[in-house]
GUTIRO-688028 format. One record per atom (N, C-alpha, C): residue in three letters; chain; atom name; x, y, z. Coordinates in steps of 0.05 Angstrom, whole numbers. Example, Ala and Ser with C-alpha at 12.3 -4.5 7.8 and 13.67 -1.06 7.14 Angstrom:
BEGIN
  aa ch at     c1     c2     c3
 ALA  A  N    264   -114    156
 ALA  A CA    246    -90    156
 ALA  A  C    264    -66    156
 SER  A  N    257    -45    142
 SER  A CA    273    -21    143
 SER  A  C    258      1    157
END
This chain:
BEGIN
  aa ch at     c1     c2     c3
 UNK  A  N   -952  -1207   -220
 UNK  A CA   -922  -1208   -223
 UNK  A  C   -917  -1189   -248
 UNK  A  N   -937  -1187   -265
 UNK  A CA   -931  -1169   -285
 UNK  A  C   -923  -1142   -279
 UNK  A  N   -937  -1129   -252
 UNK  A CA   -929  -1099   -240
 UNK  A  C   -905  -1102   -227
 UNK  A  N   -895  -1123   -214
 UNK  A CA   -872  -1127   -201
 UNK  A  C   -841  -1126   -221
 UNK  A  N   -850  -1145   -247
 UNK  A CA   -829  -1139   -264
 UNK  A  C   -825  -1109   -276
 UNK  A  N   -847  -1098   -279
 UNK  A CA   -845  -1072   -292
 UNK  A  C   -825  -1046   -273
 UNK  A  N   -837  -1056   -248
 UNK  A CA   -821  -1039   -223
 UNK  A  C   -795  -1046   -227
 UNK  A  N   -787  -1075   -227
 UNK  A CA   -751  -1083   -220
 UNK  A  C   -745  -1066   -251
 UNK  A  N   -754  -1068   -268
 UNK  A CA   -745  -1063   -297
 UNK  A  C   -735  -1028   -300
 UNK  A  N   -759  -1012   -283
 UNK  A CA   -752   -984   -279
 UNK  A  C   -732   -974   -258
 UNK  A  N   -728   -991   -238
 UNK  A CA   -717   -986   -212
 UNK  A  C   -689   -980   -219
 UNK  A  N   -674   -993   -236
 UNK  A CA   -644   -988   -243
 UNK  A  C   -646   -964   -258
 UNK  A  N   -655   -956   -280
 UNK  A CA   -649   -929   -291
 UNK  A  C   -659   -911   -277
 UNK  A  N   -685   -912   -260
 UNK  A CA   -684   -889   -237
 UNK  A  C   -663   -881   -216
 UNK  A  N   -654   -908   -207
 UNK  A CA   -632   -909   -189
 UNK  A  C   -606   -892   -199
 UNK  A  N   -598   -906   -227
 UNK  A CA   -578   -890   -239
 UNK  A  C   -585   -854   -245
 UNK  A  N   -612   -847   -252
 UNK  A CA   -616   -825   -256
 UNK  A  C   -617   -809   -235
 UNK  A  N   -620   -812   -200
 UNK  A CA   -624   -803   -182
 UNK  A  C   -593   -801   -174
 UNK  A  N   -575   -826   -177
 UNK  A CA   -547   -815   -176
 UNK  A  C   -537   -801   -187
 UNK  A  N   -543   -796   -212
 UNK  A CA   -531   -779   -228
 UNK  A  C   -536   -754   -228
 UNK  A  N   -563   -747   -211
 UNK  A CA   -571   -721   -203
 UNK  A  C   -555   -711   -181
 UNK  A  N   -549   -728   -161
 UNK  A CA   -537   -722   -136
 UNK  A  C   -509   -721   -143
 UNK  A  N   -496   -737   -155
 UNK  A CA   -467   -728   -162
 UNK  A  C   -465   -703   -179
 UNK  A  N   -483   -699   -197
 UNK  A CA   -482   -672   -212
 UNK  A  C   -484   -647   -194
 UNK  A  N   -502   -652   -174
 UNK  A CA   -505   -632   -151
 UNK  A  C   -481   -630   -134
 UNK  A  N   -471   -647   -127
 UNK  A CA   -447   -646   -113
 UNK  A  C   -421   -632   -132
 UNK  A  N   -415   -642   -149
 UNK  A CA   -398   -627   -169
 UNK  A  C   -400   -604   -176
 UNK  A  N   -428   -591   -181
 UNK  A CA   -432   -565   -188
 UNK  A  C   -426   -549   -161
 UNK  A  N   -433   -558   -143
 UNK  A CA   -435   -544   -118
 UNK  A  C   -403   -543   -103
 UNK  A  N   -381   -561   -114
 UNK  A CA   -351   -555   -113
 UNK  A  C   -342   -543   -132
 UNK  A  N   -354   -536   -152
 UNK  A CA   -343   -519   -169
 UNK  A  C   -349   -488   -168
 UNK  A  N   -375   -487   -154
 UNK  A CA   -380   -459   -146
 UNK  A  C   -370   -449   -123
 UNK  A  N   -353   -473   -102
 UNK  A CA   -344   -465    -77
 UNK  A  C   -314   -454    -88
 UNK  A  N   -305   -474   -109
 UNK  A CA   -276   -465   -117
 UNK  A  C   -276   -437   -132
 UNK  A  N   -299   -433   -153
 UNK  A CA   -295   -410   -159
 UNK  A  C   -300   -382   -137
 UNK  A  N   -312   -384   -114
 UNK  A CA   -314   -364    -90
 UNK  A  C   -292   -360    -80
 UNK  A  N   -280   -385    -76
 UNK  A CA   -253   -383    -66
 UNK  A  C   -226   -374    -78
 UNK  A  N   -233   -375   -104
 UNK  A CA   -212   -359   -125
 UNK  A  C   -214   -328   -119
 UNK  A  N   -243   -329   -130
 UNK  A CA   -254   -292   -123
 UNK  A  C   -244   -279   -101
 UNK  A  N   -250   -299    -76
 UNK  A CA   -240   -282    -52
 UNK  A  C   -214   -283    -47
 UNK  A  N   -193   -299    -59
 UNK  A CA   -163   -297    -54
 UNK  A  C   -160   -274    -76
 UNK  A  N   -171   -270   -101
 UNK  A CA   -164   -248   -120
 UNK  A  C   -169   -219   -105
 UNK  A  N   -192   -216    -84
 UNK  A CA   -202   -192    -81
 UNK  A  C   -181   -192    -57
 UNK  A  N   -172   -205    -43
 UNK  A CA   -153   -209    -15
 UNK  A  C   -124   -196    -32
 UNK  A  N   -118   -200    -46
 UNK  A CA    -90   -194    -67
 UNK  A  C    -93   -171    -73
 UNK  A  N   -118   -159    -85
 UNK  A CA   -126   -132    -91
 UNK  A  C   -122   -109    -70
 UNK  A  N   -139   -126    -50
 UNK  A CA   -133   -103    -24
 UNK  A  C   -106    -98    -13
 UNK  A  N    -93   -122    -16
 UNK  A CA    -66   -123     -7
 UNK  A  C    -44   -100    -23
 UNK  A  N    -52   -105    -47
 UNK  A CA    -35    -92    -65
 UNK  A  C    -45    -53    -60
 UNK  A  N    -68    -51    -60
 UNK  A CA    -76    -22    -58
 UNK  A  C    -67    -15    -30
 UNK  A  N    -68    -31    -10
 UNK  A CA    -55    -23     17
 UNK  A  C    -31     -9     14
 UNK  A  N    -12    -31      3
 UNK  A CA     15    -25      0
 UNK  A  C     20      5    -19
 UNK  A  N      3      5    -38
 UNK  A CA      9     26    -53
 UNK  A  C     -2     54    -42
 UNK  A  N    -28     53    -22
 UNK  A CA    -32     70     -3
 UNK  A  C     -3     80     15
 UNK  A  N      2     62     25
 UNK  A CA     27     61     46
 UNK  A  C     47     77     31
 UNK  A  N     54     70     11
 UNK  A CA     79     82     -6
 UNK  A  C     69    113     -8
 UNK  A  N     44    119    -20
 UNK  A CA     37    145    -28
 UNK  A  C     37    159     -1
 UNK  A  N     32    148     20
 UNK  A CA     35    165     49
 UNK  A  C     63    166     59
 UNK  A  N     82    149     59
 UNK  A CA    109    151     60
 UNK  A  C    125    173     45
 UNK  A  N    113    173     10
 UNK  A CA    123    193     -2
 UNK  A  C    113    228     12
 UNK  A  N     88    223     17
 UNK  A CA     80    253     26
 UNK  A  C     92    257     46
 UNK  A  N     98    237     68
 UNK  A CA    106    247     93
 UNK  A  C    135    258     85
 UNK  A  N    151    246     67
 UNK  A CA    181    252     65
 UNK  A  C    179    276     48
 UNK  A  N    161    289     29
 UNK  A CA    164    312     18
 UNK  A  C    158    334     42
 UNK  A  N    139    329     58
 UNK  A CA    133    342     88
 UNK  A  C    151    350    100
 UNK  A  N    171    330    105
 UNK  A CA    189    325    122
 UNK  A  C    210    347    109
 UNK  A  N    218    344     80
 UNK  A CA    238    360     64
 UNK  A  C    229    386     63
 UNK  A  N    201    396     63
 UNK  A CA    194    421     64
 UNK  A  C    203    438     94
 UNK  A  N    198    421    115
 UNK  A CA    202    430    146
 UNK  A  C    232    438    141
 UNK  A  N    251    416    127
 UNK  A CA    278    418    129
 UNK  A  C    284    442    115
 UNK  A  N    272    454     88
 UNK  A CA    279    474     78
 UNK  A  C    269    497    100
 UNK  A  N    250    499    104
 UNK  A CA    245    522    124
 UNK  A  C    268    523    150
 UNK  A  N    269    503    157
 UNK  A CA    292    502    183
 UNK  A  C    317    513    171
 UNK  A  N    322    503    149
 UNK  A CA    354    509    138
 UNK  A  C    358    538    136
 UNK  A  N    338    550    121
 UNK  A CA    337    579    116
 UNK  A  C    336    591    139
 UNK  A  N    317    583    163
 UNK  A CA    327    603    191
 UNK  A  C    352    595    206
 UNK  A  N    364    573    202
 UNK  A CA    393    566    212
 UNK  A  C    411    584    199
 UNK  A  N    411    586    174
 UNK  A CA    428    605    157
 UNK  A  C    423    624    162
 UNK  A  N    399    645    159
 UNK  A CA    398    669    167
 UNK  A  C    417    677    196
 UNK  A  N    410    659    218
 UNK  A CA    408    664    243
 UNK  A  C    448    656    240
 UNK  A  N    459    641    228
 UNK  A CA    490    639    225
 UNK  A  C    496    660    208
 UNK  A  N    488    673    196
 UNK  A CA    494    694    182
 UNK  A  C    496    728    194
 UNK  A  N    478    725    215
 UNK  A CA    477    744    234
 UNK  A  C    499    745    254
 UNK  A  N    502    720    265
 UNK  A CA    521    711    280
 UNK  A  C    552    727    271
 UNK  A  N    555    711    247
 UNK  A CA    578    722    229
 UNK  A  C    583    748    227
 UNK  A  N    564    765    220
 UNK  A CA    566    792    218
 UNK  A  C    575    806    248
 UNK  A  N    557    790    266
 UNK  A CA    567    804    291
 UNK  A  C    589    801    303
 UNK  A  N    603    779    292
 UNK  A CA    633    772    302
 UNK  A  C    649    785    280
 UNK  A  N    642    802    259
 UNK  A CA    661    811    245
 UNK  A  C    671    791    226
 UNK  A  N    658    773    216
 UNK  A CA    672    751    200
 UNK  A  C    653    752    177
 UNK  A  N    659    737    151
 UNK  A CA    645    742    128
 UNK  A  C    619    739    130
 UNK  A  N    598    762    118
 UNK  A CA    568    752    123
 UNK  A  C    560    773     99
 UNK  A  N    530    766     95
 UNK  A CA    523    780     74
 UNK  A  C    503    800     91
 UNK  A  N    501    829     83
 UNK  A CA    488    848    100
 UNK  A  C    461    851     82
 UNK  A  N    445    851    108
 UNK  A CA    415    855     96
 UNK  A  C    392    832    111
 UNK  A  N    368    840    117
 UNK  A CA    346    828    131
 UNK  A  C    343    797    109
 UNK  A  N    347    773    125
 UNK  A CA    345    749    118
 UNK  A  C    366    740     96
 UNK  A  N    388    748     93
 UNK  A CA    409    741     73
 UNK  A  C    422    716     91
 UNK  A  N    435    704     73
 UNK  A CA    447    679     82
 UNK  A  C    466    667     61
 UNK  A  N    485    654     69
 UNK  A CA    505    642     53
 UNK  A  C    497    618     47
 UNK  A  N    498    608     18
 UNK  A CA    488    584      6
 UNK  A  C    499    561     24
 UNK  A  N    522    562     24
 UNK  A CA    540    543     40
 UNK  A  C    527    537     68
 UNK  A  N    522    556     81
 UNK  A CA    506    550    105
 UNK  A  C    484    542    110
 UNK  A  N    464    550     82
 UNK  A CA    439    539     83
 UNK  A  C    443    503     72
 UNK  A  N    458    497     47
 UNK  A CA    466    471     46
 UNK  A  C    474    453     72
 UNK  A  N    487    461     90
 UNK  A CA    496    447    117
 UNK  A  C    476    443    130
 UNK  A  N    458    462    136
 UNK  A CA    436    463    155
 UNK  A  C    418    439    143
 UNK  A  N    414    443    116
 UNK  A CA    393    429    102
 UNK  A  C    402    396    101
 UNK  A  N    430    393     97
 UNK  A CA    435    365    101
 UNK  A  C    430    358    129
 UNK  A  N    436    371    149
 UNK  A CA    434    366    173
 UNK  A  C    407    352    181
 UNK  A  N    390    371    171
 UNK  A CA    361    366    180
 UNK  A  C    350    332    173
 UNK  A  N    360    330    141
 UNK  A CA    350    308    130
 UNK  A  C    360    284    142
 UNK  A  N    392    287    147
 UNK  A CA    399    266    162
 UNK  A  C    389    264    191
 UNK  A  N    378    281    205
 UNK  A CA    370    277    232
 UNK  A  C    339    264    227
 UNK  A  N    330    269    206
 UNK  A CA    296    253    201
 UNK  A  C    302    230    190
 UNK  A  N    331    222    182
 UNK  A CA    327    199    166
 UNK  A  C    326    200    139
 UNK  A  N    325    218    127
 UNK  A CA    318    225     93
 UNK  A  C    345    218     77
 UNK  A  N    363    224     90
 UNK  A CA    389    219     70
 UNK  A  C    408    197     80
END
């Protein structure tokens, strides 16, 4: 009986010790899972922010390019309108590639409106 009494005396502390390890393991794993979830959420938010910034940069570049094309189109239209005015005998500037500022501005504004930039 002496051996049986020793086993009975040790079984409760061993059971408590094993239960402590099991509960500690579960707690540790839940904390690791929570940390991974937080890191994954932060990565997702960072990627979304970077995507939004890239989209804005692309939009800005597209707008600048469209405005550049409007400058070229407005100059071409203003030169043509100046030539037509000269042919009709109206007020015009003589010389190759010359145009009135008002003709350019009107053409430029029209182009911007057509492209939805103004």
